[in-house]
N, CA, C and O atoms as a GROMACS GRO file, in nm:
protein
  288
    1MET      N    1   0.082  -0.117   0.007
    1MET     CA    2   0.042   0.038  -0.003
    1MET      C    3   0.066   0.139   0.001
    1MET      O    4   0.103   0.179   0.111
    2MET      N    5   0.061   0.226  -0.098
    2MET     CA    6   0.118   0.363  -0.091
    2MET      C    7   0.045   0.456  -0.063
    2MET      O    8  -0.072   0.464  -0.100
    3GLY      N    9   0.117   0.559   0.022
    3GLY     CA   10   0.026   0.687   0.038
    3GLY      C   11   0.105   0.806   0.008
    3GLY      O   12   0.212   0.804  -0.052
    4VAL      N   13   0.037   0.929   0.060
    4VAL     CA   14   0.123   1.067   0.044
    4VAL      C   15   0.094   1.115   0.180
    4VAL      O   16  -0.013   1.101   0.238
    5PHE      N   17   0.201   1.174   0.227
    5PHE     CA   18   0.181   1.265   0.355
    5PHE      C   19   0.255   1.383   0.331
    5PHE      O   20   0.346   1.386   0.248
    6THR      N   21   0.219   1.488   0.405
    6THR     CA   22   0.265   1.620   0.424
    6THR      C   23   0.276   1.634   0.562
    6THR      O   24   0.198   1.588   0.646
    7SER      N   25   0.396   1.714   0.585
    7SER     CA   26   0.437   1.750   0.720
    7SER      C   27   0.528   1.893   0.720
    7SER      O   28   0.619   1.926   0.645
    8GLU      N   29   0.476   1.955   0.820
    8GLU     CA   30   0.550   2.100   0.817
    8GLU      C   31   0.584   2.141   0.969
    8GLU      O   32   0.516   2.116   1.068
    9SER      N   33   0.695   2.204   0.966
    9SER     CA   34   0.727   2.216   1.114
    9SER      C   35   0.843   2.344   1.107
    9SER      O   36   0.884   2.365   0.992
   10GLU      N   37   0.879   2.397   1.172
   10GLU     CA   38   0.976   2.519   1.195
   10GLU      C   39   1.076   2.498   1.302
   10GLU      O   40   1.034   2.473   1.415
   11HIS      N   41   1.172   2.503   1.284
   11HIS     CA   42   1.284   2.492   1.385
   11HIS      C   43   1.420   2.602   1.373
   11HIS      O   44   1.436   2.660   1.266
   12VAL      N   45   1.502   2.622   1.468
   12VAL     CA   46   1.589   2.729   1.452
   12VAL      C   47   1.709   2.648   1.465
   12VAL      O   48   1.723   2.576   1.564
   13SER      N   49   1.811   2.655   1.359
   13SER     CA   50   1.956   2.579   1.351
   13SER      C   51   2.051   2.676   1.322
   13SER      O   52   2.028   2.782   1.263
   14PRO      N   53   2.167   2.634   1.367
   14PRO     CA   54   2.285   2.698   1.359
   14PRO      C   55   2.339   2.661   1.220
   14PRO      O   56   2.435   2.727   1.181
   15VAL      N   57   2.294   2.573   1.145
   15VAL     CA   58   2.336   2.514   1.023
   15VAL      C   59   2.249   2.593   0.912
   15VAL      O   60   2.128   2.608   0.926
   16SER      N   61   2.308   2.632   0.821
   16SER     CA   62   2.246   2.708   0.703
   16SER      C   63   2.126   2.660   0.629
   16SER      O   64   2.132   2.540   0.601
   17ALA      N   65   2.017   2.722   0.588
   17ALA     CA   66   1.900   2.651   0.502
   17ALA      C   67   1.981   2.579   0.373
   17ALA      O   68   1.940   2.467   0.343
   18ALA      N   69   2.067   2.621   0.312
   18ALA     CA   70   2.129   2.549   0.217
   18ALA      C   71   2.200   2.431   0.252
   18ALA      O   72   2.189   2.331   0.182
   19LYS      N   73   2.274   2.432   0.356
   19LYS     CA   74   2.343   2.296   0.395
   19LYS      C   75   2.217   2.192   0.431
   19LYS      O   76   2.210   2.076   0.391
   20LEU      N   77   2.124   2.255   0.510
   20LEU     CA   78   2.003   2.156   0.580
   20LEU      C   79   1.951   2.098   0.460
   20LEU      O   80   1.923   1.978   0.459
   21PHE      N   81   1.931   2.180   0.343
   21PHE     CA   82   1.843   2.125   0.246
   21PHE      C   83   1.920   2.020   0.184
   21PHE      O   84   1.865   1.912   0.166
   22LYS      N   85   2.040   2.038   0.149
   22LYS     CA   86   2.154   1.931   0.067
   22LYS      C   87   2.142   1.834   0.165
   22LYS      O   88   2.083   1.742   0.109
   23ALA      N   89   2.163   1.803   0.272
   23ALA     CA   90   2.138   1.693   0.372
   23ALA      C   91   2.022   1.649   0.375
   23ALA      O   92   2.013   1.528   0.356
   24ILE      N   93   1.934   1.703   0.393
   24ILE     CA   94   1.815   1.627   0.429
   24ILE      C   95   1.737   1.591   0.273
   24ILE      O   96   1.658   1.497   0.267
   25VAL      N   97   1.759   1.651   0.186
   25VAL     CA   98   1.668   1.631   0.070
   25VAL      C   99   1.783   1.578  -0.062
   25VAL      O  100   1.751   1.490  -0.141
   26LEU      N  101   1.888   1.634  -0.064
   26LEU     CA  102   1.967   1.597  -0.190
   26LEU      C  103   2.061   1.470  -0.135
   26LEU      O  104   2.106   1.389  -0.215
   27ASP      N  105   2.088   1.460   0.018
   27ASP     CA  106   2.188   1.372   0.043
   27ASP      C  107   2.120   1.250   0.134
   27ASP      O  108   2.173   1.157   0.194
   28ALA      N  109   2.011   1.280   0.123
   28ALA     CA  110   1.911   1.175   0.217
   28ALA      C  111   1.979   1.039   0.256
   28ALA      O  112   2.028   0.996   0.360
   29ALA      N  113   1.961   0.986   0.124
   29ALA     CA  114   2.030   0.839   0.105
   29ALA      C  115   2.172   0.818   0.187
   29ALA      O  116   2.198   0.716   0.250
   30ASN      N  117   2.252   0.928   0.176
   30ASN     CA  118   2.375   0.916   0.239
   30ASN      C  119   2.386   0.944   0.382
   30ASN      O  120   2.445   0.874   0.464
   31VAL      N  121   2.312   1.072   0.408
   31VAL     CA  122   2.306   1.111   0.547
   31VAL      C  123   2.204   1.012   0.651
   31VAL      O  124   2.254   0.972   0.756
   32PHE      N  125   2.074   0.979   0.621
   32PHE     CA  126   2.009   0.943   0.711
   32PHE      C  127   2.057   0.777   0.760
   32PHE      O  128   2.023   0.746   0.874
   33PRO      N  129   2.122   0.688   0.692
   33PRO     CA  130   2.177   0.561   0.741
   33PRO      C  131   2.279   0.620   0.843
   33PRO      O  132   2.272   0.565   0.953
   34LYS      N  133   2.354   0.701   0.836
   34LYS     CA  134   2.474   0.736   0.906
   34LYS      C  135   2.411   0.816   1.064
   34LYS      O  136   2.446   0.796   1.181
   35ALA      N  137   2.333   0.886   1.019
   35ALA     CA  138   2.263   0.973   1.159
   35ALA      C  139   2.157   0.903   1.223
   35ALA      O  140   2.123   0.927   1.338
   36LEU      N  141   2.102   0.815   1.147
   36LEU     CA  142   1.970   0.730   1.226
   36LEU      C  143   2.005   0.577   1.191
   36LEU      O  144   1.918   0.522   1.123
   37PRO      N  145   2.117   0.499   1.225
   37PRO     CA  146   2.134   0.373   1.235
   37PRO      C  147   2.047   0.297   1.284
   37PRO      O  148   2.032   0.188   1.229
   38ASN      N  149   1.976   0.324   1.384
   38ASN     CA  150   1.849   0.237   1.431
   38ASN      C  151   1.734   0.246   1.363
   38ASN      O  152   1.638   0.171   1.384
   39PHE      N  153   1.737   0.340   1.276
   39PHE     CA  154   1.594   0.355   1.212
   39PHE      C  155   1.596   0.335   1.060
   39PHE      O  156   1.503   0.285   0.996
   40ILE      N  157   1.716   0.380   1.005
   40ILE     CA  158   1.745   0.342   0.840
   40ILE      C  159   1.841   0.223   0.837
   40ILE      O  160   1.953   0.232   0.887
   41LYS      N  161   1.797   0.114   0.779
   41LYS     CA  162   1.899   0.008   0.789
   41LYS      C  163   1.999   0.034   0.657
   41LYS      O  164   2.122   0.024   0.661
   42SER      N  165   1.930   0.064   0.557
   42SER     CA  166   2.035   0.071   0.424
   42SER      C  167   1.966   0.183   0.314
   42SER      O  168   1.852   0.228   0.321
   43ALA      N  169   2.049   0.207   0.230
   43ALA     CA  170   1.987   0.294   0.106
   43ALA      C  171   2.071   0.232   0.002
   43ALA      O  172   2.180   0.176   0.015
   44GLU      N  173   1.993   0.254  -0.113
   44GLU     CA  174   2.060   0.213  -0.248
   44GLU      C  175   2.003   0.306  -0.367
   44GLU      O  176   1.896   0.367  -0.354
   45THR      N  177   2.061   0.310  -0.453
   45THR     CA  178   2.011   0.405  -0.593
   45THR      C  179   1.973   0.275  -0.674
   45THR      O  180   2.048   0.183  -0.706
   46ILE      N  181   1.832   0.292  -0.702
   46ILE     CA  182   1.743   0.185  -0.781
   46ILE      C  183   1.781   0.246  -0.957
   46ILE      O  184   1.800   0.162  -1.046
   47GLN      N  185   1.787   0.366  -0.981
   47GLN     CA  186   1.777   0.414  -1.113
   47GLN      C  187   1.848   0.557  -1.097
   47GLN      O  188   1.830   0.625  -0.996
   48GLY      N  189   1.929   0.597  -1.202
   48GLY     CA  190   2.005   0.746  -1.210
   48GLY      C  191   2.131   0.744  -1.145
   48GLY      O  192   2.181   0.644  -1.094
   49ASP      N  193   2.181   0.858  -1.150
   49ASP     CA  194   2.306   0.923  -1.126
   49ASP      C  195   2.309   1.001  -1.007
   49ASP      O  196   2.418   1.020  -0.954
   50GLY      N  197   2.190   1.054  -0.951
   50GLY     CA  198   2.180   1.141  -0.857
   50GLY      C  199   2.122   1.254  -0.905
   50GLY      O  200   2.084   1.337  -0.822
   51GLY      N  201   2.103   1.279  -1.036
   51GLY     CA  202   2.053   1.412  -1.088
   51GLY      C  203   1.896   1.382  -1.073
   51GLY      O  204   1.844   1.295  -1.004
   52PRO      N  205   1.827   1.492  -1.168
   52PRO     CA  206   1.680   1.475  -1.207
   52PRO      C  207   1.650   1.312  -1.231
   52PRO      O  208   1.718   1.240  -1.304
   53GLY      N  209   1.528   1.266  -1.150
   53GLY     CA  210   1.474   1.120  -1.208
   53GLY      C  211   1.541   1.030  -1.119
   53GLY      O  212   1.505   0.912  -1.108
   54THR      N  213   1.644   1.082  -1.049
   54THR     CA  214   1.714   0.966  -0.978
   54THR      C  215   1.601   0.882  -0.869
   54THR      O  216   1.528   0.944  -0.792
   55ILE      N  217   1.604   0.756  -0.877
   55ILE     CA  218   1.521   0.682  -0.746
   55ILE      C  219   1.585   0.616  -0.645
   55ILE      O  220   1.649   0.515  -0.678
   56LYS      N  221   1.584   0.641  -0.554
   56LYS     CA  222   1.666   0.578  -0.422
   56LYS      C  223   1.547   0.513  -0.331
   56LYS      O  224   1.431   0.552  -0.320
   57LYS      N  225   1.614   0.398  -0.266
   57LYS     CA  226   1.544   0.312  -0.190
   57LYS      C  227   1.610   0.318  -0.041
   57LYS      O  228   1.726   0.280  -0.025
   58LEU      N  229   1.541   0.364   0.056
   58LEU     CA  230   1.562   0.341   0.191
   58LEU      C  231   1.500   0.244   0.259
   58LEU      O  232   1.377   0.234   0.252
   59THR      N  233   1.576   0.159   0.336
   59THR     CA  234   1.514   0.065   0.392
   59THR      C  235   1.503   0.062   0.535
   59THR      O  236   1.612   0.057   0.591
   60LEU      N  237   1.385   0.064   0.622
   60LEU     CA  238   1.388   0.066   0.767
   60LEU      C  239   1.436  -0.038   0.815
   60LEU      O  240   1.425  -0.147   0.760
   61ALA      N  241   1.511  -0.014   0.956
   61ALA     CA  242   1.581  -0.103   1.040
   61ALA      C  243   1.479  -0.205   1.072
   61ALA      O  244   1.510  -0.324   1.056
   62GLN      N  245   1.364  -0.175   1.113
   62GLN     CA  246   1.252  -0.262   1.171
   62GLN      C  247   1.150  -0.307   1.067
   62GLN      O  248   1.099  -0.217   1.000
   63GLY      N  249   1.112  -0.433   1.044
   63GLY     CA  250   1.038  -0.476   1.012
   63GLY      C  251   1.092  -0.462   0.824
   63GLY      O  252   1.208  -0.435   0.794
   64LYS      N  253   0.995  -0.484   0.731
   64LYS     CA  254   0.995  -0.476   0.592
   64LYS      C  255   0.964  -0.348   0.535
   64LYS      O  256   0.922  -0.360   0.420
   65HIS      N  257   0.970  -0.239   0.572
   65HIS     CA  258   0.905  -0.122   0.521
   65HIS      C  259   1.030  -0.055   0.445
   65HIS      O  260   1.142  -0.040   0.495
   66GLN      N  261   0.994  -0.020   0.324
   66GLN     CA  262   1.093   0.082   0.254
   66GLN      C  263   1.014   0.205   0.227
   66GLN      O  264   0.892   0.216   0.244
   67LEU      N  265   1.113   0.317   0.176
   67LEU     CA  266   1.080   0.433   0.148
   67LEU      C  267   1.159   0.475   0.030
   67LEU      O  268   1.282   0.480   0.037
   68ILE      N  269   1.086   0.511  -0.091
   68ILE     CA  270   1.148   0.540  -0.217
   68ILE      C  271   1.136   0.694  -0.231
   68ILE      O  272   1.035   0.763  -0.215
   69ILE      N  273   1.245   0.725  -0.260
   69ILE     CA  274   1.274   0.883  -0.302
   69ILE      C  275   1.316   0.906  -0.436
   69ILE      O  276   1.422   0.866  -0.485
   70ARG      N  277   1.225   0.975  -0.495
   70ARG     CA  278   1.246   1.015  -0.647
   70ARG      C  279   1.272   1.155  -0.629
   70ARG      O  280   1.200   1.227  -0.560
   71LYS      N  281   1.383   1.199  -0.696
   71LYS     CA  282   1.411   1.326  -0.765
   71LYS      C  283   1.342   1.357  -0.854
   71LYS      O  284   1.309   1.273  -0.937
   72ASN      N  285   1.296   1.497  -0.862
   72ASN     CA  286   1.240   1.543  -0.990
   72ASN      C  287   1.291   1.659  -1.042
   72ASN      O  288   1.248   1.703  -1.149
   0.00000   0.00000   0.00000
């Protein structure tokens, strides 16, 4: 089963908005497994080279749930 969710929050950070965006959005497959090893088991590129149209799969550590991220 697939679904779409939207979340919005606001936080103050000593890190610039550009660095946060790069880490959270563009480098999520590299950052999340290192930052959240108990939550994200692995990350792999399914299609693409990191540019637009790239699809990456994040596998959660608990259970068999997967999160697919596609860059547009």
